Structures are given as C-alpha cells and as structure tokens.
RODO-2510 file (C-alpha; in nm, 4 decimals, decimal comma):
residues 575
     n   res          X          Y          Z
     1     m    -0,0436    -0,0202    -0,0213
     2     d     0,1216     0,3031    -0,0628
     3     f     0,1197     0,6685     0,1368
     4     r     0,1803     0,9861     0,0598
     5     f     0,1418     1,3061     0,3141
     6     l     0,0028     1,5837     0,2401
     7     t     0,1954     1,8936     0,4253
     8     y     0,0269     2,2287     0,4607
     9     d     0,2889     2,3706     0,7895
    10     p     0,4204     2,6112     0,5154
    11     i     0,1149     2,7843     0,4382
    12     f     0,0038     2,8187     0,7947
    13     e     0,3687     2,9345     0,8905
    14     r     0,3529     3,1916     0,7004
    15     t     0,0914     3,3401     0,9410
    16     d     0,1983     3,4691     1,2406
    17     i    -0,0755     3,4389     1,5686
    18     s     0,0259     3,6367     1,8572
    19     f    -0,0519     3,5754     2,1940
    20     a    -0,3857     3,7822     2,1854
    21     e    -0,5204     3,6352     1,8704
    22     t    -0,4647     3,2807     2,0098
    23     l    -0,6425     3,3969     2,3196
    24     g    -0,9353     3,5511     2,1192
    25     a    -0,9176     3,1869     1,9272
    26     f    -0,9772     2,9542     2,2118
    27     w    -1,2672     3,1630     2,3016
    28     k    -1,4138     3,1508     2,0303
    29     l    -1,4205     2,8022     1,9203
    30     a    -1,4915     2,7175     2,3436
    31     r    -1,7578     2,9038     2,3426
    32     s    -1,9346     2,7761     2,0653
    33     g    -1,9398     2,4460     2,1967
    34     l    -2,2894     2,3016     2,2395
    35     g    -2,3895     2,3164     2,6218
    36     g    -2,2632     2,5920     2,6854
    37     l    -2,5619     2,7643     2,8014
    38     f    -2,5260     2,9675     3,1201
    39     r    -2,1255     2,8956     3,1851
    40     q    -1,8581     3,1414     3,2475
    41     p    -1,5858     2,9383     3,1108
    42     r    -1,2156     2,9218     3,2971
    43     s    -0,9673     3,1529     3,1483
    44     p    -0,7360     2,9706     2,9082
    45     v    -0,3861     2,9327     3,1019
    46     s    -0,1191     3,2399     2,9944
    47     n     0,1156     3,0178     2,8442
    48     i    -0,0123     2,9464     2,5265
    49     s     0,1940     2,6287     2,4070
    50     d     0,2614     2,5366     1,9737
    51     r    -0,0009     2,2878     2,0134
    52     l    -0,2707     2,5847     2,1496
    53     r    -0,1748     2,7834     1,8724
    54     w    -0,2125     2,5374     1,6293
    55     t    -0,5312     2,3378     1,7462
    56     a    -0,7004     2,7102     1,8138
    57     g    -0,5238     3,0318     1,6826
    58     y    -0,4785     2,8697     1,3183
    59     v    -0,8250     2,7429     1,3068
    60     v    -0,9816     3,0134     1,3766
    61     a    -0,6971     3,2203     1,1466
    62     w    -0,7687     3,0023     0,8759
    63     v    -1,1517     3,0200     0,8723
    64     e    -1,1769     3,3458     0,8842
    65     d    -0,9422     3,4267     0,5483
    66     e    -1,0652     3,3434     0,2138
    67     q    -0,7432     3,4231     0,0971
    68     f    -0,6120     3,1323     0,3548
    69     q    -0,8680     2,8800     0,2259
    70     q    -0,8021     2,9297    -0,1361
    71     e    -0,4201     2,8440    -0,0977
    72     t    -0,4547     2,4922     0,1119
    73     r    -0,7992     2,4522    -0,1396
    74     a    -0,5763     2,4746    -0,4095
    75     l    -0,2894     2,2108    -0,2720
    76     v    -0,5268     1,9956    -0,1539
    77     l    -0,7322     1,9511    -0,5166
    78     d    -0,3832     1,9634    -0,7327
    79     t    -0,2675     1,6230    -0,4779
    80     l    -0,6108     1,4552    -0,5138
    81     r    -0,5658     1,5236    -0,9049
    82     d    -0,2269     1,4157    -0,8728
    83     y    -0,2295     1,0822    -0,6560
    84     k    -0,6111     0,9547    -0,6978
    85     p    -0,5962     0,8167    -0,3289
    86     d    -0,8433     0,5419    -0,2316
    87     i    -0,8626     0,7097     0,1351
    88     v    -0,8372     1,0258     0,2733
    89     l    -0,6905     1,0323     0,6080
    90     a    -0,7626     1,3747     0,7643
    91     h    -0,7095     1,4567     1,1319
    92     s    -0,7796     1,7941     1,3113
    93     l    -0,7177     2,1187     1,1220
    94     g    -0,6436     1,8546     0,8240
    95     s    -1,0260     1,7933     0,8299
    96     l    -1,1138     2,1522     0,7544
    97     v    -0,9063     2,2147     0,4975
    98     t    -1,0182     1,8811     0,3294
    99     y    -1,3555     1,9544     0,4107
   100     n    -1,3561     2,2930     0,2618
   101     a    -1,1678     2,2391    -0,1209
   102     f    -1,4077     1,8711    -0,1690
   103     s    -1,7329     2,0541    -0,0736
   104     h    -1,6278     2,3696    -0,2563
   105     a    -1,7420     2,4604    -0,6464
   106     d    -1,3640     2,4098    -0,7390
   107     a    -1,3965     2,0550    -0,6870
   108     g    -1,6563     1,9641    -0,9983
   109     e    -1,3506     2,0378    -1,2063
   110     s    -1,3608     1,7268    -1,4396
   111     e    -1,0682     1,5891    -1,2992
   112     a    -1,0695     1,6329    -0,9214
   113     a    -1,4550     1,5257    -0,9204
   114     k    -1,3098     1,1753    -1,1010
   115     a    -1,0810     1,1137    -0,8674
   116     l    -1,3387     1,2766    -0,5199
   117     a    -1,5970     1,0204    -0,6535
   118     s    -1,3931     0,7022    -0,5774
   119     t    -1,2373     0,7821    -0,2272
   120     h    -1,3181     0,6931     0,1142
   121     y    -1,2900     1,0502     0,3176
   122     v    -1,2284     0,9401     0,6744
   123     t    -1,2187     1,2695     0,9622
   124     f    -1,1542     1,2010     1,2772
   125     g    -1,0593     1,4825     1,6007
   126     s    -1,2403     1,6638     1,3693
   127     q    -1,3741     2,0572     1,4030
   128     i    -1,6448     2,0525     1,1527
   129     g    -1,8759     2,0074     1,3713
   130     n    -1,7765     2,2950     1,5797
   131     p    -2,0608     2,5498     1,5760
   132     f    -1,8124     2,8768     1,5254
   133     v    -1,6536     2,6712     1,2183
   134     l    -2,0157     2,5545     1,0614
   135     g    -2,1341     2,8757     1,0975
   136     n    -1,8120     3,0524     0,9393
   137     l    -1,6793     2,7985     0,7213
   138     t    -2,0394     2,6563     0,5642
   139     y    -2,3038     2,9095     0,6380
   140     g    -2,4541     2,6631     0,9288
   141     r    -2,4638     2,3435     0,7049
   142     v    -2,2404     2,0160     0,6501
   143     q    -2,2379     1,9351     0,2842
   144     r    -2,3283     1,6321     0,1281
   145     l    -2,0206     1,5021    -0,0763
   146     a    -1,9526     1,3792    -0,3716
   147     v    -1,7181     1,1136    -0,2426
   148     r    -1,7775     0,7530    -0,2318
   149     h    -1,8255     0,7359     0,1252
   150     w    -1,7725     0,9752     0,4396
   151     h    -1,6357     0,8136     0,7406
   152     h    -1,6653     1,0456     1,0460
   153     l    -1,4939     0,9624     1,3734
   154     y    -1,6104     1,0773     1,7014
   155     n    -1,4304     1,0986     2,0671
   156     e    -1,6328     1,2297     2,3211
   157     h    -1,3504     1,2910     2,5509
   158     d    -1,1439     1,4607     2,2615
   159     d    -1,1399     1,8423     2,4036
   160     v    -1,0055     1,9700     2,1170
   161     f    -1,3301     2,1670     1,9829
   162     t    -1,4429     1,8620     1,8293
   163     a    -1,7830     1,7718     1,7892
   164     p    -2,0083     1,4663     1,6518
   165     l    -2,1456     1,5662     1,2966
   166     k    -2,5046     1,4736     1,1950
   167     v    -2,6089     1,4909     0,8072
   168     q    -2,9363     1,3852     0,7874
   169     g    -3,0908     1,1884     0,4561
   170     v    -2,7370     1,1019     0,2911
   171     d    -2,6822     0,8010     0,2316
   172     n    -2,2781     0,8057     0,1770
   173     f    -2,2270     0,9377     0,5505
   174     n    -2,1588     0,7672     0,8308
   175     q    -2,0674     0,8672     1,2126
   176     l    -1,8408     0,5689     1,4516
   177     l    -1,8553     0,6558     1,7551
   178     t    -1,4772     0,5471     1,9012
   179     p    -1,4157     0,6399     2,2542
   180     f    -1,0840     0,6565     2,4394
   181     d    -1,0255     0,8478     2,7337
   182     l    -0,6141     0,9507     2,8039
   183     p    -0,4431     1,2208     2,9623
   184     g    -0,3737     1,5503     2,8292
   185     f    -0,3882     1,5996     2,4943
   186     g    -0,4197     1,1798     2,4124
   187     d    -0,7859     1,2247     2,3105
   188     h    -0,7032     1,3744     2,0121
   189     d    -0,4031     1,1692     1,9208
   190     a    -0,4298     1,0351     1,5535
   191     a    -0,3620     0,6747     1,6393
   192     g    -0,5507     0,6560     1,9284
   193     y    -0,8773     0,6899     1,6499
   194     l    -0,7347     0,5010     1,3861
   195     t    -0,6038     0,2026     1,6159
   196     h    -0,9662     0,1976     1,8013
   197     a    -1,0857    -0,1237     1,8073
   198     v    -1,4298     0,0300     1,6277
   199     t    -1,2500     0,1757     1,3800
   200     q    -1,0946    -0,1530     1,3041
   201     t    -1,4202    -0,3333     1,2617
   202     s    -1,5984    -0,1194     1,0697
   203     f    -1,3232     0,0858     0,8873
   204     w    -1,0261    -0,1095     0,8469
   205     t    -1,1704    -0,4844     0,8188
   206     p    -1,4317    -0,3629     0,5575
   207     m    -1,1705    -0,1444     0,3052
   208     v    -0,9687    -0,4528     0,3326
   209     d    -1,1936    -0,7024     0,2176
   210     l    -1,3771    -0,3942    -0,0475
   211     a    -1,0047    -0,3889    -0,1927
   212     a    -0,9851    -0,8183    -0,2380
   213     r    -1,3353    -0,8080    -0,3893
   214     q    -1,1714    -0,5836    -0,6669
   215     s    -0,8020    -0,7013    -0,6975
   216     r    -1,0371    -1,0354    -0,7849
   217     a    -1,2538    -0,8554    -1,0104
   218     v    -0,9564    -0,7390    -1,2087
   219     g    -0,9649    -0,8409    -1,6017
   220     r    -1,3528    -1,0043    -1,5558
   221     k    -1,6755    -0,8228    -1,5953
   222     a    -1,7553    -0,7127    -1,2532
   223     v    -2,1170    -0,7850    -1,1135
   224     a    -2,3384    -0,4969    -1,0285
   225     g    -2,4488    -0,4614    -0,7067
   226     v    -2,4668    -0,2567    -0,3387
   227     n    -2,2695    -0,2786    -0,0885
   228     r    -2,2011    -0,0774     0,2711
   229     w    -2,0209     0,1904     0,1263
   230     n    -2,1441     0,2354    -0,2665
   231     r    -2,4076     0,4541    -0,2948
   232     s    -2,7802     0,2585    -0,2846
   233     l    -2,9048     0,2014    -0,6165
   234     p    -3,2522     0,4151    -0,7196
   235     t    -3,5275     0,2933    -0,5294
   236     a    -3,8902     0,4018    -0,5122
   237     a    -3,9441     0,6842    -0,3336
   238     p    -4,0410     0,6182     0,0554
   239     s    -4,4181     0,6879     0,2045
   240     t    -4,4461     0,9557     0,4079
   241     r    -4,3788     0,9213     0,7610
   242     r    -4,5082     1,0896     1,0148
   243     k    -4,3567     1,1779     1,4129
   244     a    -4,4372     1,3702     1,6937
   245     v    -4,2905     1,4312     2,0458
   246     l    -4,5337     1,6075     2,3056
   247     i    -4,3708     1,7619     2,6202
   248     g    -4,5980     1,8325     2,9340
   249     i    -4,5064     1,9378     3,2570
   250     d    -4,7595     2,0672     3,5496
   251     d    -4,5718     1,9233     3,8646
   252     y    -4,2291     2,0910     3,8815
   253     p    -4,0324     2,0542     4,2203
   254     d    -4,0893     2,3920     4,3495
   255     p    -4,4765     2,3981     4,4508
   256     a    -4,4321     2,7446     4,3591
   257     n    -4,3813     2,6604     3,9728
   258     r    -4,6638     2,4139     3,9017
   259     l    -4,8791     2,4448     3,6767
   260     s    -5,2034     2,2579     3,5753
   261     g    -5,2967     2,2754     3,2047
   262     c    -5,0021     2,0932     3,0606
   263     v    -5,0689     1,7552     3,0926
   264     n    -5,3933     1,8095     2,9308
   265     d    -5,2262     2,0123     2,6161
   266     v    -5,0515     1,6686     2,5521
   267     f    -5,3257     1,4427     2,5544
   268     a    -5,5320     1,7269     2,3535
   269     m    -5,2294     1,7942     2,1315
   270     s    -5,2107     1,3585     2,1064
   271     a    -5,6216     1,3433     2,0350
   272     t    -5,6202     1,6393     1,7583
   273     l    -5,3142     1,4791     1,5529
   274     q    -5,4628     1,1574     1,5361
   275     d    -5,7888     1,3002     1,3995
   276     c    -5,5556     1,4828     1,1362
   277     g    -5,4170     1,1125     1,0384
   278     f    -5,1037     1,0494     1,2890
   279     e    -5,1439     0,6858     1,4464
   280     p    -5,1431     0,6031     1,8048
   281     e    -4,7602     0,4609     1,8075
   282     q    -4,6255     0,7307     1,5750
   283     i    -4,6798     0,9912     1,8762
   284     r    -4,4498     1,0073     2,1817
   285     v    -4,5140     1,1495     2,5311
   286     c    -4,3282     1,2789     2,8144
   287     l    -4,4722     1,4143     3,1349
   288     n    -4,3787     1,5648     3,5023
   289     e    -4,0604     1,3643     3,6483
   290     r    -3,9735     1,1862     3,2992
   291     a    -3,9577     1,4697     3,1260
   292     t    -3,6157     1,5474     3,2372
   293     a    -3,3292     1,7428     3,0123
   294     d    -3,2112     1,3933     2,8908
   295     g    -3,5588     1,2631     2,8749
   296     i    -3,6504     1,5726     2,6480
   297     i    -3,3320     1,5025     2,4528
   298     s    -3,3382     1,1877     2,3470
   299     r    -3,6963     1,1968     2,2192
   300     l    -3,5892     1,4418     2,0311
   301     e    -3,2776     1,1614     1,9200
   302     w    -3,5920     0,9772     1,7891
   303     l    -3,8294     1,2217     1,6183
   304     v    -3,5292     1,2969     1,3902
   305     d    -3,3670     0,9860     1,3366
   306     g    -3,3319     0,9084     0,9929
   307     a    -3,5367     1,1701     0,9047
   308     q    -3,6007     1,2219     0,5087
   309     p    -3,7519     1,4577     0,2348
   310     g    -4,1556     1,4369     0,2710
   311     d    -4,1612     1,3325     0,6453
   312     q    -4,4226     1,5349     0,8724
   313     l    -4,2579     1,5672     1,2059
   314     v    -4,3943     1,7685     1,5281
   315     f    -4,2517     1,8870     1,8212
   316     f    -4,4804     2,0180     2,1175
   317     y    -4,3543     2,1994     2,4492
   318     s    -4,6026     2,2921     2,7089
   319     g    -4,4636     2,4131     3,0407
   320     h    -4,2025     2,6834     3,1496
   321     g    -3,9794     2,8839     2,9620
   322     a    -3,6749     3,1142     3,0836
   323     r    -3,4347     3,3333     2,9717
   324     v    -3,1243     3,2778     3,0913
   325     p    -2,8115     3,5683     3,1008
   326     e    -2,4646     3,4265     2,9565
   327     y    -2,1088     3,5589     3,0266
   328     g    -1,9075     3,6136     2,6934
   329     q    -1,5459     3,6948     2,5782
   330     q    -1,4728     3,9613     2,8670
   331     e    -1,6167     3,7293     3,1220
   332     e    -1,9431     3,9217     3,1773
   333     p    -2,2945     3,8367     3,0476
   334     d    -2,3144     3,9417     2,6630
   335     r    -2,6407     3,7720     2,5365
   336     l    -2,9783     3,5863     2,6497
   337     t    -3,0436     3,2157     2,5708
   338     e    -3,4365     3,1288     2,5929
   339     t    -3,4736     2,7646     2,7157
   340     l    -3,7472     2,5357     2,8040
   341     v    -3,7347     2,4484     3,1487
   342     p    -3,7538     2,0286     3,2444
   343     y    -3,8747     1,8755     3,5448
   344     d    -3,4583     1,8793     3,6692
   345     f    -3,4033     2,2176     3,5336
   346     d    -3,1419     2,3940     3,8037
   347     w    -3,0186     2,7266     3,5688
   348     t    -2,6769     2,4542     3,4829
   349     p    -2,6257     2,4420     3,1394
   350     e    -2,6378     2,0506     3,1995
   351     h    -3,0125     2,0812     3,3133
   352     g    -3,1875     2,3145     3,0745
   353     v    -3,2435     2,2652     2,6698
   354     s    -3,2132     2,5792     2,4651
   355     d    -3,1616     2,6176     2,0787
   356     e    -2,7987     2,5511     2,1618
   357     q    -2,8350     2,2065     2,2800
   358     i    -3,1402     2,1054     2,0210
   359     n    -3,0130     2,2677     1,7046
   360     s    -2,8047     1,9624     1,5719
   361     f    -3,0986     1,7685     1,5752
   362     y    -3,2909     2,0151     1,3307
   363     a    -2,9913     2,2168     1,1617
   364     q    -2,9234     1,9417     0,9322
   365     l    -3,2503     1,7939     0,8427
   366     p    -3,3093     1,7972     0,4360
   367     y    -3,4684     2,0659     0,3396
   368     e    -3,8327     1,8701     0,2165
   369     t    -3,8674     1,7434     0,5473
   370     h    -4,1928     1,9003     0,7003
   371     l    -4,0740     1,9851     1,1047
   372     l    -4,3130     2,1854     1,2950
   373     m    -4,2132     2,3134     1,6503
   374     i    -4,5166     2,4123     1,8844
   375     f    -4,3671     2,5901     2,2412
   376     d    -4,7487     2,6947     2,4968
   377     c    -4,4579     2,8883     2,7383
   378     c    -4,3155     3,2553     2,7954
   379     h    -3,9426     3,3510     2,8552
   380     s    -4,0260     3,6667     3,0419
   381     g    -4,0608     3,5486     3,3971
   382     s    -4,4290     3,4329     3,5459
   383     m    -4,7159     3,6341     3,7084
   384     h    -5,0655     3,5017     3,7463
   385     r    -5,3914     3,6551     3,5876
   386     d    -5,6717     3,6182     3,7647
   387     g    -5,9458     3,4007     3,6457
   388     a    -5,6555     3,1986     3,4199
   389     g    -5,3904     3,0171     3,6137
   390     r    -5,0351     3,1558     3,6479
   391     a    -4,8413     3,2364     3,3204
   392     r    -4,5656     2,9790     3,1489
   393     g    -4,2192     3,1097     3,2762
   394     i    -4,0008     3,1484     3,5293
   395     t    -3,8261     3,4317     3,6818
   396     p    -3,4373     3,3173     3,7474
   397     p    -3,3562     3,3625     4,0807
   398     d    -3,1200     3,6624     4,2096
   399     d    -2,7919     3,5766     4,1268
   400     i    -2,9000     3,4844     3,7718
   401     r    -3,0839     3,8146     3,7192
   402     h    -2,7983     4,0154     3,8460
   403     r    -2,5848     3,9001     3,5260
   404     q    -2,8727     4,1183     3,3395
   405     l    -2,8623     4,4158     3,5132
   406     r    -2,6152     4,7301     3,6085
   407     w    -2,5944     4,9819     3,8334
   408     n    -2,7176     5,3043     3,6760
   409     r    -2,5208     5,5643     3,9209
   410     e    -2,6580     5,8589     3,7161
   411     a    -3,0408     5,7460     3,8651
   412     e    -2,8857     5,5441     4,1780
   413     m    -3,1198     5,2490     4,0403
   414     w    -3,0416     4,8837     3,8648
   415     v    -3,1480     4,8984     3,5377
   416     e    -3,0884     4,5876     3,2166
   417     r    -2,7483     4,5511     3,0783
   418     d    -2,6812     4,6527     2,7466
   419     f    -2,5835     4,2831     2,5406
   420     t    -2,3945     4,2611     2,2440
   421     p    -2,5800     4,1710     1,9133
   422     l    -2,5437     3,8455     1,7578
   423     n    -2,5543     3,9522     1,4156
   424     k    -2,6026     4,2660     1,2972
   425     a    -2,6018     4,1602     0,9097
   426     f    -2,8331     3,9201     0,9329
   427     s    -3,0869     4,1001     0,7215
   428     s    -3,1349     4,4715     0,6483
   429     q    -3,5231     4,4109     0,7466
   430     a    -3,5116     4,4670     1,1075
   431     a    -3,8305     4,2843     1,2001
   432     k    -3,6760     4,0249     1,0418
   433     r    -3,3769     4,0061     1,2747
   434     q    -3,6175     4,0349     1,5468
   435     a    -3,7649     3,7528     1,4477
   436     f    -3,4368     3,5530     1,5101
   437     f    -3,2389     3,7253     1,7713
   438     g    -3,5166     3,9191     1,9937
   439     s    -3,5724     4,2486     2,0469
   440     n    -3,2145     4,3130     2,1992
   441     l    -3,0686     4,1578     1,8934
   442     a    -2,8696     3,9518     2,1353
   443     t    -3,1207     3,6367     2,2395
   444     v    -3,0658     3,2721     2,1173
   445     r    -3,4153     3,1967     2,0636
   446     l    -3,5561     2,8111     1,9854
   447     g    -3,5739     2,6541     1,6611
   448     r    -3,3384     2,9405     1,5265
   449     a    -3,0307     2,7835     1,5098
   450     a    -2,9039     3,1756     1,5957
   451     l    -2,5859     3,0573     1,6638
   452     l    -2,5030     2,9150     1,3065
   453     r    -2,6283     3,2276     1,1644
   454     v    -2,3435     3,4706     1,1190
   455     n    -2,2829     3,5680     0,8006
   456     d    -2,4053     3,9213     0,6353
   457     q    -2,7215     3,9189     0,4069
   458     k    -2,4824     4,0287     0,0810
   459     s    -2,2153     3,7035     0,1255
   460     y    -2,5388     3,4836     0,1864
   461     d    -2,7172     3,5674    -0,1093
   462     r    -2,3938     3,5696    -0,3366
   463     a    -2,3608     3,2128    -0,1857
   464     k    -2,6536     3,0580    -0,2589
   465     k    -2,7364     3,2004    -0,6278
   466     a    -2,3955     3,0902    -0,6797
   467     r    -2,4591     2,7568    -0,5280
   468     g    -2,8324     2,7909    -0,6911
   469     a    -2,9942     2,5992    -0,4116
   470     p    -3,0886     2,6682    -0,0534
   471     i    -2,7803     2,6633     0,2002
   472     g    -2,7663     2,7248     0,5698
   473     p    -2,8946     2,5146     0,8503
   474     f    -3,2744     2,4372     0,8028
   475     l    -3,5581     2,6395     0,9430
   476     p    -3,8944     2,4599     1,1058
   477     v    -4,2022     2,5974     1,1199
   478     i    -4,1800     2,7757     1,4824
   479     i    -4,5495     2,8684     1,6705
   480     e    -4,5220     3,0197     1,9978
   481     a    -4,7825     3,1039     2,2353
   482     c    -4,6714     3,5055     2,2685
   483     g    -4,4565     3,7243     2,1328
   484     e    -4,1213     3,7951     2,3280
   485     e    -4,2015     4,0242     2,6171
   486     q    -4,5272     3,8518     2,6246
   487     y    -4,6859     3,5479     2,8772
   488     s    -4,8360     3,2472     2,8040
   489     y    -5,1685     3,1710     2,9861
   490     e    -5,3668     2,9156     3,1373
   491     y    -5,7572     2,8432     3,0541
   492     r    -5,9582     2,6794     3,3252
   493     h    -6,2400     2,4853     3,0366
   494     g    -6,5066     2,4775     3,3169
   495     a    -6,2953     2,2648     3,6172
   496     t    -6,0399     2,1554     3,3484
   497     s    -5,7380     2,3654     3,3063
   498     y    -5,4942     2,3804     2,9265
   499     g    -5,2914     2,6239     2,7881
   500     a    -5,5208     2,9338     2,6236
   501     f    -5,2959     2,9205     2,3336
   502     t    -5,3472     2,5176     2,3003
   503     f    -5,6647     2,4926     2,3534
   504     c    -5,7607     2,7331     2,0474
   505     l    -5,4816     2,5547     1,8339
   506     t    -5,5885     2,2794     1,8538
   507     s    -5,9942     2,3540     1,7890
   508     i    -5,8792     2,5143     1,4931
   509     l    -5,6810     2,2396     1,3559
   510     r    -5,9559     1,9136     1,4172
   511     k    -6,2467     2,2084     1,2919
   512     e    -6,0850     2,3641     0,9720
   513     k    -6,0039     2,1780     0,6487
   514     n    -5,7005     2,2688     0,4277
   515     i    -5,6048     2,5433     0,6456
   516     t    -5,2462     2,7444     0,5668
   517     f    -5,0032     2,8086     0,8707
   518     q    -5,0621     3,1348     0,8744
   519     k    -5,4310     3,1283     0,8787
   520     l    -5,4140     2,8915     1,1765
   521     v    -5,2189     3,1538     1,3683
   522     q    -5,4728     3,4090     1,2759
   523     l    -5,7465     3,2280     1,4063
   524     a    -5,5845     3,1347     1,7218
   525     t    -5,4770     3,4903     1,7900
   526     e    -5,8063     3,6216     1,6651
   527     r    -5,9804     3,3463     1,9075
   528     l    -5,7573     3,4878     2,2037
   529     e    -5,8248     3,8210     2,1646
   530     r    -6,2059     3,7790     2,2114
   531     l    -6,1339     3,6087     2,4979
   532     g    -5,9410     3,8906     2,6540
   533     y    -5,6208     3,7194     2,6725
   534     n    -5,3400     3,9807     2,6129
   535     q    -5,0542     3,7133     2,4285
   536     k    -5,0326     3,7485     2,0322
   537     p    -4,8958     3,4026     1,8796
   538     q    -4,6302     3,4450     1,6773
   539     i    -4,4927     3,2328     1,3661
   540     l    -4,2145     3,2172     1,2116
   541     g    -4,0798     2,9717     0,9308
   542     p    -4,0052     2,9593     0,5428
   543     a    -4,2289     3,1348     0,3355
   544     i    -4,3279     2,8957     0,0986
   545     d    -4,3909     2,6546     0,4515
   546     l    -4,5841     2,9580     0,6087
   547     d    -4,8120     3,0353     0,2711
   548     a    -4,8883     2,6206     0,2646
   549     k    -5,1463     2,4223     0,4017
   550     v    -5,0674     2,2645     0,6918
   551     p    -4,9334     1,8826     0,5577
   552     f    -5,1407     1,6240     0,7602
   553     e    -5,5390     1,6522     0,7325
   554     t    -5,6697     1,8769     0,9457
   555     g    -6,0549     1,9512     0,9814
   556     r    -6,1510     1,5870     1,0451
   557     v    -6,4195     1,6222     1,3439
   558     g    -6,7504     1,6523     1,1882
   559     q    -6,6584     1,3596     0,9721
   560     p    -6,9020     1,0350     1,0023
   561     p    -6,7476     0,8137     1,2943
   562     a    -6,5934     0,4813     1,1815
   563     r    -6,8113     0,2051     1,2960
   564     n    -6,7842    -0,1493     1,4208
   565     l    -6,5450     0,0188     1,7004
   566     p    -6,4620    -0,1896     2,0207
   567     g    -6,7842    -0,1979     2,2570
   568     s    -6,9920    -0,0118     1,9999
   569     a    -7,2453    -0,2700     1,9905
   570     t    -7,2682    -0,2882     2,3849
   571     p    -7,5643    -0,1618     2,5191
   572     r    -7,4711     0,0834     2,8170
   573     t    -7,6450     0,0415     3,1392
   574     s    -7,6474     0,2723     3,4193
   575     g    -7,6922     0,2637     3,7965
***
C-alpha cells in the first residue's frame, strides 16, 4: 500500500498568530461548543503552547481568511488530481482543509471530481461540527460531499473543540463512535482514532475486504451490486413518515412553579394529531418527572432519527420557559438564551434545553422535511392572571438575574445591561432580525439555530445564488404561544385546565379544513383576543412553508364516525 503525506504547514507558518489572537481564538471555539448555556468558562492558561496555537489560533485564522483557504484548497485539489487516492485520512485541522476543498465548487472540475468519486474520506479529531467553524465556514450546514463515502470518527472525550456530525438524509455518510480517554491531549491523538476497535471492525476490515473483491474482479466484468459503502441504487420513494414528540410538565419540584394544564395539553394535542391522521404509535409523550433534560433530548433524537424529505415531524412543548444571561469573552454577560424548563431544571447547562442543545438535531434536516415546533410557554418570567391561572414562565433567582443588570449611578437604580448583538448584518429588515435574535438582537431563541447564522445578508445571498440551491441551517416552522415579552396563560375549561393557546390551536386544527400555517395562527390570535388574553401567537419559518397548507389532514372532526369500534354494539347501562 502506498502512502502520501500532504504537508500544509508552510502555508500556515507564513501567518503569525499572536498571544492575544490565540486567546481570542480559544474563546471563539470554546464558547461555541454545545452545552455552553449559562456557563462562565475558565480563563485559558497564560502559557500558550504551540499545540494551542495550532488547535485554536490557526483554526480560527484559517476559517476567517478566504485567501488562506484558497491556498490550502488549491494544494489539496492538486494533490487529489495527481495522486488519486483510495482513502483520504484527515485529522483535526486537516479535516477542515480537506472538507473546504471537497465541498467547494472547484472540486467539480472533471479530474478532481473523478478522483473524489472513488475516494473514501475519513475525518477524525475534527472541528467541522464546532458551531463557530460551522457557521463561519459552511453557512451553518454540513454539505453532502461527492465522495464514495465519508466516515467521521468521533471521540466524546476529545476536548480539542471537536464535535459530532449529523448529516441527515445522506446515504454516503456515517459517523463511528470511537471513545477513548487518555491523559492530556491524548484524546486527540490520531493513532488513538485509527487503531480504535470500532475503526478496525467498521472501517479497516471492510476496506480490506473491498480491496480484495476489487482485486479479484480485475480482468473480468464486475457484477453490479450495492455494498455498505457504495451509493444506493435508485429505489421507489418511501411513503411519508409521521412522528410527534409531545412534552408536558405540571408537577415541577418547586410548588411555586407548578402548573395545571400542561399534561392536558399533551393529551389534547395527541388526540388532535390522531384526528389529523397520525397513528398512535407515531406519537411519543413525556410527562412531569420523566421530562428531564435528558428525557427531552433523547426523544428529540428519536424524532429526527433517519429523517427523509417529505417526513412530517411535530415537536410540542407545554410547560415553563425561561431566559438566561450568558457570559461572554470579557467574562461578563453579553447575550440572553431562551430555554425550555425541564423537570430537573436548575439553571445549569446540564439541566436546560436551549436551542444550542437541540439545533444539532434539526439544523441538518433535509430541506424538504416538514418539522413543526410548537411552544406553549413564555420566557418573560411568571405572573398570575386573575381567573386564568399562572403564566408559563419562571423568573430567574436573584444571582442569575444579577447578570443582566447594571447599576446606573446617575439614576441610582438597577437597569437592564446592554448586550452584544449576535449578527447585526443578518438582514436589512429590522423585523426579520428581531424575529431571529429578539428585540435586543442578542437572544439565542428556540428553533432558530441562531449561533450558526453568523454571515451577513449580502454574502449569504451571493453564496445562495452561486450554488443555485438553498444554503444554511434548516429552519422549522415555529409557532409560539405569545410574543417575546408577553406571557402564555392557562385557561380553565369548566373545571379542566389547558394552555389558552393550545386549547385554541387544537380546536382550530380539528375543525378547519385545508388551513395554512399563517391562517392557523391568525385564527388562534383572533380567538385569544375575543377571550381577553393579552397574548399574540407568533409564527416563523420559510415563507414557502408559512403560506402552504398544514401538511397533515386537518378539519376531520365532524366526519362520520368509524363503525365497528370495540364495544360499539354493547348496550350501555346505568346505576
């Protein structure tokens, strides 16, 4: 077997990375890791080693410099054309350099494309999935590569800014979990990845078998077929799949936070979805003490697992919401983060469910997938409404609330702290910026993949036009019970509690046929206004989806009931 090592060091060594720049790079990569909610990171060590310069400083410098990328891209593609490798092994920074080359339009040149089509691409110790890299290098979305197969090795113990990858609906990609825990930077060691038992059994052994079959086939006509690493032969389009996850939490551990209509909301939504064509086995619910952060995340994994174009997916949440200030680069709060409030919520990253934790599940969905996310909660704290129960949001404890306040000397009062806008150049339309990043332009809002949307509107439009296809993270249809600074209230239907919004929404879905998402929210808003609720439901999503009809069948209530139901012929008695 012949090996060739591609050395890109000389290109990088022409760029000097200072102490301050390395610190800044460390921060950008460390802060953007999933699970950073509410966390105040430890300051990096003052003694910046050469390893840190290469694992942080050069990564960020390269990601932020198109000329830098162009040089490495040319080197990789020239080598690809010349060497025509069967396997490309790309470790750490090398995975970024090769991914950038293989995903670029330059890789479509005939000789490069031909070589790439027969290449097995292996990435390990990779920062491709790091949110900072993803947002700045790929417009927030991992692209499908025109390689024979892409194998991504992921070690959960590797803390050199690595991340797992989810590339939904792609048949030439797989991720191998290769956990190993060694002292220091040992978890990032290339040999540890390549000699791991999972790599040997799931990559090297099949590669040897494949090479042997190809060798035996030389000189005779190969038999057409499909193996685990060949692209699948065309098959009939799969039937539409439906899945729904419904979360409801009433019995929070703190009696002051308990609600009374969220579990009822889940059963109302489940009945409504079944009236709209969902089968019972397509719906999973998670209630009260089972709706922990891990419980919610695991059900999200089930919801999007194997998602394909055309699938109809629903995520519904009824419970408390919260909004939490997060620390920034100067170790002071610089943004707010919306979060769902699981049963075990304690204002720590391990027990919250924010967009930072869930966007890896939906951001890579095929654009043709239908994902509807419905949130009957609010993030403005909590209060009581006379005759309608409490609002569905909790106020942070004073030590957390202190993060978003500053002392005004002139007024001798506490006032709201100013926060750093997440992306002021996201759109020229103020309403669109606020829909994604809040009225302060510094809030990580649920369902938006806000931290992956870092490009300005002009460069985004230019890239989209050049590619001739959608780019960027998948955007679900998001329906929220109220406006950003409003409250989501409970409603007493006789002696039974529901979320006022959920009660209206489910009633409309069951009665209105062929309704669009926009019309659905409009009717819910009108009904809430008539009932005297000061909450205006919000909707966000791709324009093409908002103006389209709800993809599952609505308005089925009032149809003739099914016959021969169990017990339907049994006389009823009383007494």
